[in-house]
One Martini backbone bead per residue (centre of mass of N, CA, C, O) as a GRO file, in nm:
protein
  415
    1MET     BB    1   8.175  11.567  14.293
    2ARG     BB    2   8.003  11.243  14.294
    3ILE     BB    3   8.129  10.986  14.502
    4ALA     BB    4   8.183  10.631  14.469
    5LEU     BB    5   8.350  10.431  14.715
    6LEU     BB    6   8.496  10.113  14.684
    7SER     BB    7   8.520   9.840  14.948
    8TYR     BB    8   8.522   9.511  15.045
    9ARG     BB    9   8.770   9.573  15.246
   10SER     BB   10   8.859   9.795  15.555
   11LYS     BB   11   9.099   9.809  15.732
   12PRO     BB   12   9.189  10.076  15.914
   13HIS     BB   13   9.533  10.014  15.999
   14CYS     BB   14   9.556   9.770  15.788
   15GLY     BB   15   9.607   9.753  15.492
   16GLY     BB   16   9.564   9.917  15.200
   17GLN     BB   17   9.256   9.968  15.167
   18GLY     BB   18   9.178  10.128  15.427
   19VAL     BB   19   9.388  10.351  15.405
   20TYR     BB   20   9.312  10.455  15.124
   21VAL     BB   21   9.017  10.534  15.178
   22ARG     BB   22   9.056  10.730  15.409
   23HIS     BB   23   9.252  10.939  15.273
   24LEU     BB   24   9.116  10.991  15.002
   25SER     BB   25   8.837  11.086  15.104
   26ARG     BB   26   8.935  11.326  15.267
   27GLU     BB   27   9.083  11.481  15.028
   28LEU     BB   28   8.834  11.505  14.846
   29VAL     BB   29   8.682  11.685  15.046
   30GLU     BB   30   8.890  11.914  15.055
   31LEU     BB   31   8.826  11.970  14.736
   32GLY     BB   32   8.482  11.956  14.740
   33HIS     BB   33   8.380  11.674  14.746
   34GLN     BB   34   8.152  11.403  14.729
   35VAL     BB   35   8.165  11.124  14.967
   36GLU     BB   36   8.090  10.765  14.934
   37VAL     BB   37   8.129  10.481  15.125
   38PHE     BB   38   8.154  10.140  15.021
   39SER     BB   39   8.147   9.862  15.264
   40GLY     BB   40   8.277   9.595  15.396
   41GLN     BB   41   8.398   9.377  15.600
   42PRO     BB   42   8.587   9.570  15.741
   43TYR     BB   43   8.541   9.878  15.849
   44PRO     BB   44   8.606  10.202  15.811
   45ASP     BB   45   8.773  10.489  15.881
   46VAL     BB   46   8.616  10.814  15.863
   47ASP     BB   47   8.547  11.107  15.794
   48PRO     BB   48   8.277  11.300  15.892
   49ARG     BB   49   8.235  11.403  15.582
   50VAL     BB   50   8.202  11.101  15.527
   51THR     BB   51   8.007  10.860  15.389
   52LEU     BB   52   7.892  10.547  15.533
   53THR     BB   53   7.818  10.250  15.357
   54LYS     BB   54   7.700   9.948  15.445
   55VAL     BB   55   7.803   9.616  15.302
   56PRO     BB   56   7.700   9.336  15.411
   57SER     BB   57   7.811   9.041  15.484
   58LEU     BB   58   7.873   8.730  15.644
   59ASP     BB   59   8.152   8.727  15.768
   60LEU     BB   60   8.346   8.453  15.726
   61TYR     BB   61   8.650   8.589  15.841
   62ARG     BB   62   8.615   8.639  16.125
   63GLU     BB   63   8.691   8.721  16.436
   64PRO     BB   64   8.738   8.401  16.590
   65ASP     BB   65   8.556   8.260  16.318
   66PRO     BB   66   8.673   8.143  16.061
   67PHE     BB   67   8.485   7.969  15.837
   68ARG     BB   68   8.199   7.995  15.895
   69THR     BB   69   7.863   7.890  15.965
   70PRO     BB   70   7.574   8.010  15.914
   71HIS     BB   71   7.281   8.087  16.008
   72PRO     BB   72   6.986   8.061  15.844
   73ARG     BB   73   6.888   8.356  15.939
   74GLU     BB   74   7.124   8.514  15.772
   75PHE     BB   75   6.980   8.469  15.519
   76ARG     BB   76   6.868   8.697  15.242
   77ASP     BB   77   6.994   8.576  14.961
   78ALA     BB   78   7.162   8.457  14.683
   79VAL     BB   79   7.434   8.587  14.756
   80ASP     BB   80   7.472   8.439  15.020
   81VAL     BB   81   7.475   8.158  14.899
   82LEU     BB   82   7.722   8.206  14.720
   83GLU     BB   83   7.921   8.268  14.944
   84VAL     BB   84   7.910   7.997  15.088
   85ALA     BB   85   7.960   7.805  14.854
   86THR     BB   86   8.242   7.912  14.788
   87MET     BB   87   8.370   7.847  15.058
   88TRP     BB   88   8.301   7.536  15.062
   89THR     BB   89   8.482   7.525  14.774
   90ALA     BB   90   8.758   7.709  14.842
   91GLY     BB   91   8.671   7.992  14.791
   92PHE     BB   92   8.674   8.354  14.719
   93PRO     BB   93   8.386   8.571  14.735
   94GLU     BB   94   8.397   8.891  14.792
   95PRO     BB   95   8.438   9.038  14.522
   96LEU     BB   96   8.173   8.945  14.398
   97THR     BB   97   7.953   8.988  14.620
   98PHE     BB   98   8.007   9.287  14.665
   99SER     BB   99   7.953   9.387  14.377
  100LEU     BB  100   7.651   9.297  14.367
  101ARG     BB  101   7.558   9.468  14.606
  102ALA     BB  102   7.659   9.745  14.507
  103ALA     BB  103   7.501   9.749  14.240
  104ARG     BB  104   7.219   9.740  14.364
  105LEU     BB  105   7.241  10.009  14.508
  106LEU     BB  106   7.343  10.201  14.271
  107LYS     BB  107   7.120  10.161  14.062
  108GLU     BB  108   6.903  10.308  14.255
  109ARG     BB  109   7.136  10.572  14.269
  110ALA     BB  110   7.259  10.686  13.995
  111ASP     BB  111   7.166  11.006  14.019
  112GLU     BB  112   7.385  11.056  14.281
  113PHE     BB  113   7.628  11.002  14.068
  114ASP     BB  114   7.928  11.057  13.869
  115VAL     BB  115   8.114  10.826  14.012
  116VAL     BB  116   8.300  10.514  14.022
  117HIS     BB  117   8.527  10.376  14.279
  118ASP     BB  118   8.736  10.105  14.270
  119ASN     BB  119   8.898   9.887  14.529
  120GLN     BB  120   9.024   9.583  14.411
  121CYS     BB  121   8.775   9.407  14.324
  122LEU     BB  122   8.673   9.335  14.026
  123GLY     BB  123   8.366   9.290  13.978
  124TYR     BB  124   8.081   9.221  13.793
  125GLY     BB  125   7.917   9.467  13.901
  126LEU     BB  126   8.064   9.686  13.738
  127LEU     BB  127   7.934   9.621  13.464
  128GLN     BB  128   7.649   9.705  13.547
  129LEU     BB  129   7.722  10.007  13.591
  130GLN     BB  130   7.808  10.066  13.302
  131LYS     BB  131   7.533   9.988  13.172
  132ALA     BB  132   7.393  10.229  13.351
  133GLY     BB  133   7.614  10.488  13.291
  134LEU     BB  134   7.852  10.463  13.482
  135PRO     BB  135   8.139  10.576  13.573
  136VAL     BB  136   8.449  10.377  13.587
  137VAL     BB  137   8.690  10.334  13.843
  138ALA     BB  138   9.013  10.160  13.905
  139THR     BB  139   9.203  10.009  14.164
  140ILE     BB  140   9.536   9.849  14.135
  141HIS     BB  141   9.788   9.769  14.338
  142HIS     BB  142   9.801   9.460  14.251
  143PRO     BB  143   9.844   9.156  14.120
  144ILE     BB  144   9.724   8.850  14.253
  145THR     BB  145   9.909   8.663  14.101
  146ARG     BB  146  10.153   8.690  14.294
  147ASP     BB  147  10.030   8.551  14.535
  148ARG     BB  148   9.971   8.279  14.395
  149GLU     BB  149  10.258   8.203  14.322
  150LEU     BB  150  10.374   8.201  14.617
  151ASP     BB  151  10.168   8.002  14.742
  152LEU     BB  152  10.235   7.768  14.555
  153ALA     BB  153  10.542   7.751  14.621
  154SER     BB  154  10.474   7.693  14.947
  155ALA     BB  155  10.303   7.453  14.881
  156LYS     BB  156  10.190   7.165  14.903
  157TRP     BB  157  10.088   6.946  14.672
  158TRP     BB  158   9.801   6.887  14.821
  159ARG     BB  159   9.730   7.216  14.824
  160GLN     BB  160   9.719   7.338  14.527
  161VAL     BB  161   9.420   7.307  14.460
  162THR     BB  162   9.308   7.503  14.678
  163VAL     BB  163   9.471   7.749  14.595
  164ARG     BB  164   9.354   7.781  14.312
  165ARG     BB  165   9.062   7.807  14.409
  166TRP     BB  166   9.094   8.061  14.582
  167TYR     BB  167   9.198   8.218  14.305
  168GLY     BB  168   8.939   8.220  14.107
  169PHE     BB  169   8.880   8.537  14.093
  170LEU     BB  170   9.091   8.618  13.872
  171ARG     BB  171   8.929   8.577  13.618
  172MET     BB  172   8.736   8.811  13.677
  173GLN     BB  173   8.949   9.040  13.707
  174LYS     BB  174   9.055   9.026  13.422
  175ARG     BB  175   8.788   9.093  13.275
  176VAL     BB  176   8.724   9.363  13.416
  177ALA     BB  177   8.986   9.516  13.357
  178ARG     BB  178   8.941   9.507  13.039
  179ALA     BB  179   8.657   9.681  13.067
  180ILE     BB  180   8.825   9.912  13.210
  181PRO     BB  181   8.966  10.219  13.097
  182ALA     BB  182   9.008  10.325  13.408
  183LEU     BB  183   9.323  10.286  13.557
  184LEU     BB  184   9.479  10.243  13.878
  185THR     BB  185   9.808  10.288  14.019
  186VAL     BB  186  10.118  10.297  14.236
  187SER     BB  187  10.322  10.188  14.006
  188GLN     BB  188  10.518  10.093  13.749
  189SER     BB  189  10.559   9.803  13.829
  190SER     BB  190  10.256   9.740  13.860
  191ALA     BB  191  10.171   9.815  13.577
  192ASP     BB  192  10.335   9.603  13.429
  193ASP     BB  193  10.207   9.355  13.574
  194ILE     BB  194   9.911   9.410  13.494
  195SER     BB  195   9.946   9.408  13.187
  196ALA     BB  196  10.050   9.117  13.179
  197ALA     BB  197   9.842   8.952  13.363
  198PHE     BB  198   9.563   9.106  13.233
  199ASP     BB  199   9.579   9.225  12.949
  200VAL     BB  200   9.643   9.544  12.964
  201PRO     BB  201   9.659   9.836  12.838
  202ALA     BB  202   9.886  10.074  12.917
  203ASP     BB  203   9.689  10.327  12.855
  204ASN     BB  204   9.483  10.244  13.101
  205LEU     BB  205   9.727  10.325  13.290
  206GLN     BB  206   9.766  10.501  13.602
  207THR     BB  207  10.015  10.657  13.800
  208ILE     BB  208   9.956  10.682  14.171
  209PRO     BB  209  10.094  10.742  14.440
  210LEU     BB  210  10.108  10.719  14.756
  211GLY     BB  211  10.052  10.842  15.089
  212VAL     BB  212  10.141  11.062  15.375
  213ASP     BB  213  10.129  11.172  15.709
  214THR     BB  214  10.373  11.401  15.816
  215GLU     BB  215  10.248  11.477  16.103
  216VAL     BB  216  10.247  11.184  16.213
  217PHE     BB  217  10.485  11.094  16.033
  218ARG     BB  218  10.772  11.141  16.237
  219PRO     BB  219  11.023  11.226  16.398
  220PRO     BB  220  11.157  11.198  16.698
  221ALA     BB  221  11.203  11.345  17.021
  222ALA     BB  222  11.326  11.091  17.111
  223ALA     BB  223  11.493  10.831  17.167
  224ARG     BB  224  11.587  10.547  17.047
  225VAL     BB  225  11.578  10.203  17.042
  226PRO     BB  226  11.809   9.993  17.092
  227GLY     BB  227  11.791   9.735  16.843
  228ARG     BB  228  11.534   9.813  16.695
  229VAL     BB  229  11.294   9.630  16.494
  230VAL     BB  230  11.055   9.709  16.234
  231CYS     BB  231  10.751   9.532  16.114
  232VAL     BB  232  10.505   9.564  15.852
  233ALA     BB  233  10.298   9.268  15.841
  234SER     BB  234  10.162   8.975  15.704
  235ALA     BB  235  10.314   8.712  15.847
  236ASP     BB  236  10.143   8.456  15.701
  237MET     BB  237  10.249   8.569  15.429
  238PRO     BB  238  10.476   8.485  15.200
  239LEU     BB  239  10.505   8.763  15.047
  240LYS     BB  240  10.637   8.917  15.313
  241GLY     BB  241  10.904   8.762  15.435
  242VAL     BB  242  10.921   8.698  15.752
  243SER     BB  243  11.093   8.443  15.764
  244THR     BB  244  11.356   8.586  15.679
  245LEU     BB  245  11.370   8.779  15.920
  246LEU     BB  246  11.376   8.571  16.148
  247GLU     BB  247  11.640   8.437  16.060
  248ALA     BB  248  11.812   8.692  16.080
  249VAL     BB  249  11.760   8.755  16.378
  250ALA     BB  250  11.884   8.500  16.487
  251LYS     BB  251  12.168   8.571  16.388
  252VAL     BB  252  12.205   8.845  16.530
  253HIS     BB  253  12.151   8.736  16.829
  254THR     BB  254  12.436   8.589  16.853
  255GLU     BB  255  12.597   8.894  16.860
  256ARG     BB  256  12.344   9.081  16.955
  257ALA     BB  257  12.129   9.314  17.042
  258VAL     BB  258  11.775   9.244  16.974
  259GLU     BB  259  11.454   9.382  16.850
  260LEU     BB  260  11.139   9.252  16.735
  261VAL     BB  261  10.864   9.424  16.571
  262LEU     BB  262  10.544   9.306  16.491
  263VAL     BB  263  10.287   9.426  16.279
  264THR     BB  264  10.058   9.192  16.389
  265LYS     BB  265   9.851   8.892  16.348
  266LEU     BB  266   9.869   8.582  16.463
  267ALA     BB  267   9.829   8.266  16.398
  268PRO     BB  268   9.741   8.012  16.572
  269GLY     BB  269   9.980   7.782  16.483
  270GLY     BB  270  10.133   7.913  16.274
  271VAL     BB  271  10.413   7.961  16.088
  272THR     BB  272  10.531   8.195  16.260
  273GLU     BB  273  10.500   8.084  16.543
  274LYS     BB  274  10.670   7.824  16.483
  275LEU     BB  275  10.936   7.965  16.397
  276ILE     BB  276  10.996   8.115  16.660
  277GLU     BB  277  11.025   7.852  16.821
  278GLU     BB  278  11.248   7.710  16.649
  279LEU     BB  279  11.453   7.969  16.687
  280ALA     BB  280  11.447   8.085  16.979
  281ILE     BB  281  11.299   8.413  16.971
  282GLY     BB  282  11.071   8.495  17.184
  283ASP     BB  283  11.253   8.712  17.355
  284VAL     BB  284  11.283   8.920  17.072
  285VAL     BB  285  10.977   8.879  16.992
  286ARG     BB  286  10.703   9.095  16.901
  287THR     BB  287  10.353   9.179  16.898
  288VAL     BB  288  10.128   9.403  16.723
  289SER     BB  289   9.779   9.524  16.736
  290GLY     BB  290   9.530   9.759  16.679
  291ILE     BB  291   9.665  10.021  16.580
  292ASP     BB  292   9.711  10.341  16.521
  293ASP     BB  293   9.873  10.583  16.364
  294ALA     BB  294  10.014  10.706  16.613
  295GLU     BB  295  10.129  10.438  16.721
  296LEU     BB  296  10.284  10.357  16.465
  297ALA     BB  297  10.462  10.604  16.448
  298SER     BB  298  10.596  10.569  16.726
  299LEU     BB  299  10.722  10.295  16.659
  300LEU     BB  300  10.887  10.369  16.412
  301ALA     BB  301  11.044  10.611  16.562
  302SER     BB  302  11.184  10.401  16.781
  303ALA     BB  303  11.358  10.285  16.563
  304ASP     BB  304  11.660  10.196  16.415
  305VAL     BB  305  11.493   9.990  16.223
  306ALA     BB  306  11.342   9.911  15.921
  307CYS     BB  307  11.143   9.637  15.758
  308VAL     BB  308  11.112   9.500  15.410
  309PRO     BB  309  11.092   9.146  15.315
  310SER     BB  310  10.957   9.119  15.060
  311LEU     BB  311  10.885   8.944  14.750
  312TYR     BB  312  10.645   9.161  14.709
  313GLU     BB  313  10.546   9.491  14.571
  314GLY     BB  314  10.337   9.753  14.454
  315PHE     BB  315  10.466   9.964  14.697
  316SER     BB  316  10.476  10.028  15.020
  317LEU     BB  317  10.368  10.200  15.286
  318PRO     BB  318  10.560  10.124  15.523
  319ALA     BB  319  10.807  10.254  15.397
  320VAL     BB  320  10.703  10.546  15.389
  321GLU     BB  321  10.643  10.569  15.695
  322ALA     BB  322  10.932  10.528  15.785
  323MET     BB  323  11.063  10.758  15.630
  324ALA     BB  324  10.887  10.982  15.767
  325CYS     BB  325  11.037  10.899  16.052
  326GLY     BB  326  11.352  10.867  15.992
  327THR     BB  327  11.384  10.558  15.928
  328PRO     BB  328  11.582  10.329  15.854
  329LEU     BB  329  11.605  10.107  15.565
  330VAL     BB  330  11.528   9.757  15.499
  331ALA     BB  331  11.496   9.609  15.167
  332SER     BB  332  11.369   9.460  14.905
  333ARG     BB  333  11.452   9.370  14.567
  334ALA     BB  334  11.115   9.423  14.499
  335GLY     BB  335  10.931   9.532  14.278
  336ALA     BB  336  10.854   9.865  14.391
  337ILE     BB  337  11.064   9.937  14.608
  338PRO     BB  338  11.292  10.087  14.455
  339GLU     BB  339  11.099  10.309  14.345
  340VAL     BB  340  11.021  10.420  14.634
  341VAL     BB  341  11.326  10.434  14.788
  342GLY     BB  342  11.549  10.381  14.610
  343THR     BB  343  11.899  10.282  14.486
  344ASP     BB  344  12.136  10.489  14.655
  345GLU     BB  345  12.101  10.510  14.967
  346GLU     BB  346  11.912  10.744  15.056
  347ALA     BB  347  11.702  10.544  15.258
  348CYS     BB  348  11.811  10.248  15.160
  349VAL     BB  349  11.876   9.904  15.197
  350LEU     BB  350  11.922   9.663  14.958
  351VAL     BB  351  11.800   9.324  14.920
  352THR     BB  352  11.771   8.999  14.881
  353PRO     BB  353  11.517   8.807  14.839
  354GLY     BB  354  11.527   8.536  15.066
  355ASP     BB  355  11.807   8.632  15.231
  356PRO     BB  356  11.910   8.595  15.552
  357GLN     BB  357  12.217   8.656  15.551
  358GLU     BB  358  12.211   8.932  15.420
  359LEU     BB  359  12.016   9.059  15.618
  360ALA     BB  360  12.191   9.017  15.872
  361ASP     BB  361  12.437   9.178  15.777
  362VAL     BB  362  12.292   9.453  15.739
  363LEU     BB  363  12.165   9.488  16.015
  364GLY     BB  364  12.422   9.472  16.184
  365ALA     BB  365  12.571   9.708  16.044
  366LEU     BB  366  12.353   9.925  16.098
  367LEU     BB  367  12.342   9.899  16.414
  368ASP     BB  368  12.670   9.984  16.419
  369ASP     BB  369  12.582  10.268  16.240
  370PRO     BB  370  12.473  10.577  16.321
  371GLN     BB  371  12.547  10.754  16.077
  372ARG     BB  372  12.406  10.587  15.854
  373ARG     BB  373  12.125  10.606  15.983
  374ALA     BB  374  12.100  10.915  15.971
  375ARG     BB  375  12.126  10.943  15.667
  376LEU     BB  376  11.886  10.765  15.584
  377GLY     BB  377  11.668  10.911  15.748
  378ASP     BB  378  11.695  11.188  15.614
  379GLY     BB  379  11.642  11.089  15.322
  380GLY     BB  380  11.359  10.977  15.365
  381ARG     BB  381  11.215  11.230  15.453
  382ARG     BB  382  11.276  11.394  15.190
  383ARG     BB  383  11.136  11.200  14.993
  384VAL     BB  384  10.851  11.227  15.107
  385LEU     BB  385  10.813  11.536  15.085
  386GLU     BB  386  10.857  11.533  14.765
  387ARG     BB  387  10.645  11.263  14.674
  388TYR     BB  388  10.429  11.206  14.938
  389SER     BB  389  10.081  11.292  14.897
  390TRP     BB  390   9.743  11.294  14.950
  391ALA     BB  391   9.669  11.550  14.799
  392ALA     BB  392   9.792  11.461  14.525
  393VAL     BB  393   9.629  11.202  14.491
  394ALA     BB  394   9.348  11.337  14.481
  395ALA     BB  395   9.392  11.529  14.243
  396LYS     BB  396   9.460  11.307  14.031
  397THR     BB  397   9.204  11.139  14.070
  398ALA     BB  398   8.999  11.356  13.996
  399GLN     BB  399   9.093  11.386  13.704
  400THR     BB  400   9.011  11.101  13.625
  401TYR     BB  401   8.716  11.136  13.670
  402ALA     BB  402   8.666  11.366  13.471
  403ASP     BB  403   8.751  11.207  13.221
  404ALA     BB  404   8.544  10.975  13.253
  405ILE     BB  405   8.291  11.154  13.235
  406ALA     BB  406   8.342  11.285  12.966
  407GLN     BB  407   8.361  11.020  12.792
  408THR     BB  408   8.085  10.905  12.866
  409ARG     BB  409   7.921  11.141  12.744
  410GLN     BB  410   8.064  11.086  12.452
  411GLY     BB  411   8.095  10.758  12.417
  412GLY     BB  412   8.380  10.691  12.518
  413ARG     BB  413   8.706  10.691  12.628
  414PRO     BB  414   8.917  10.728  12.859
  415CYS     BB  415   9.234  10.883  12.898
   0.00000   0.00000   0.00000
């Protein structure tokens, strides 16, 4: 099949979208398919056999100058004007504007592709592609309604209007999701949430878990670093629960040696940076960012414990990567996490989301129990080898493409 894989932003080594695009496109090529990735900034790293077509936005959120105002010479067309106008009025424009740019490109090349696969964008441009006769499949990792709920809950009253405006694109995503009959998601928990939040028929959703490269993410050859805890998360997002972890580490630090490594880039003067200072744990917390898969795998494998303190997850790839490294896991009993890691301490100790005292108690007990850590680590590795493979993800996804193509040719709905 000739596949157009769309991703409106694709950070290469962090964030689910870039990781998903990189691995899925590679494994689809391994199966003999032809894949062209269409992406906005930041662009993904892709296999040399995968074609990358850049669909540049105005890159309004780039570092080190997010929310910048472009120079007049940067404006190319009406979509650029729409992008800036939406940002100036406190909205997030990228899902819509990327979809319009991608639709413009693909309608001109419609005869070059058998299927279009959208990754989490759900912009109105996808409906234009359907009208042009192209079969469209979309992946929804989780409904962004969850992010909005948690951001609203943590926002001061005077900021709630702008938070609601920022998430204005959700109205579009709901409409588009209901119009696409072939939807993929990564867990049953996420499927249930999508069906409820977007009013999507359950029969339209197929669950295909994410995968991990078990040759890269594997147990260490050397000894682990005593007392090291690693967390991979966007630390300034309330959804990820990093503040709970920081408070827990502060409690553990009063009783024993501990080191927390956050794989993230902190916003200067942001909530996480301020909390580290308030808790006086700057000497035991460090951050790393911009690392590749091999470096991330080495870091996860060096830890005594990995932690996923999220208040919600549609899947949690960092949890699977930690388990693949044989690293015992402590994670929140939230969203799809129990579904991914198991509920019987096979690989993970589950804790109440948002409870720093419980998290501190569990971390301290686990750091003091090497036999329990070894049992959880071995169980995690076994679970990953049995359940999570990118080759299996690609094979199941390709079957969804074939069904969508067949049903579009018959003038019906994909199975």
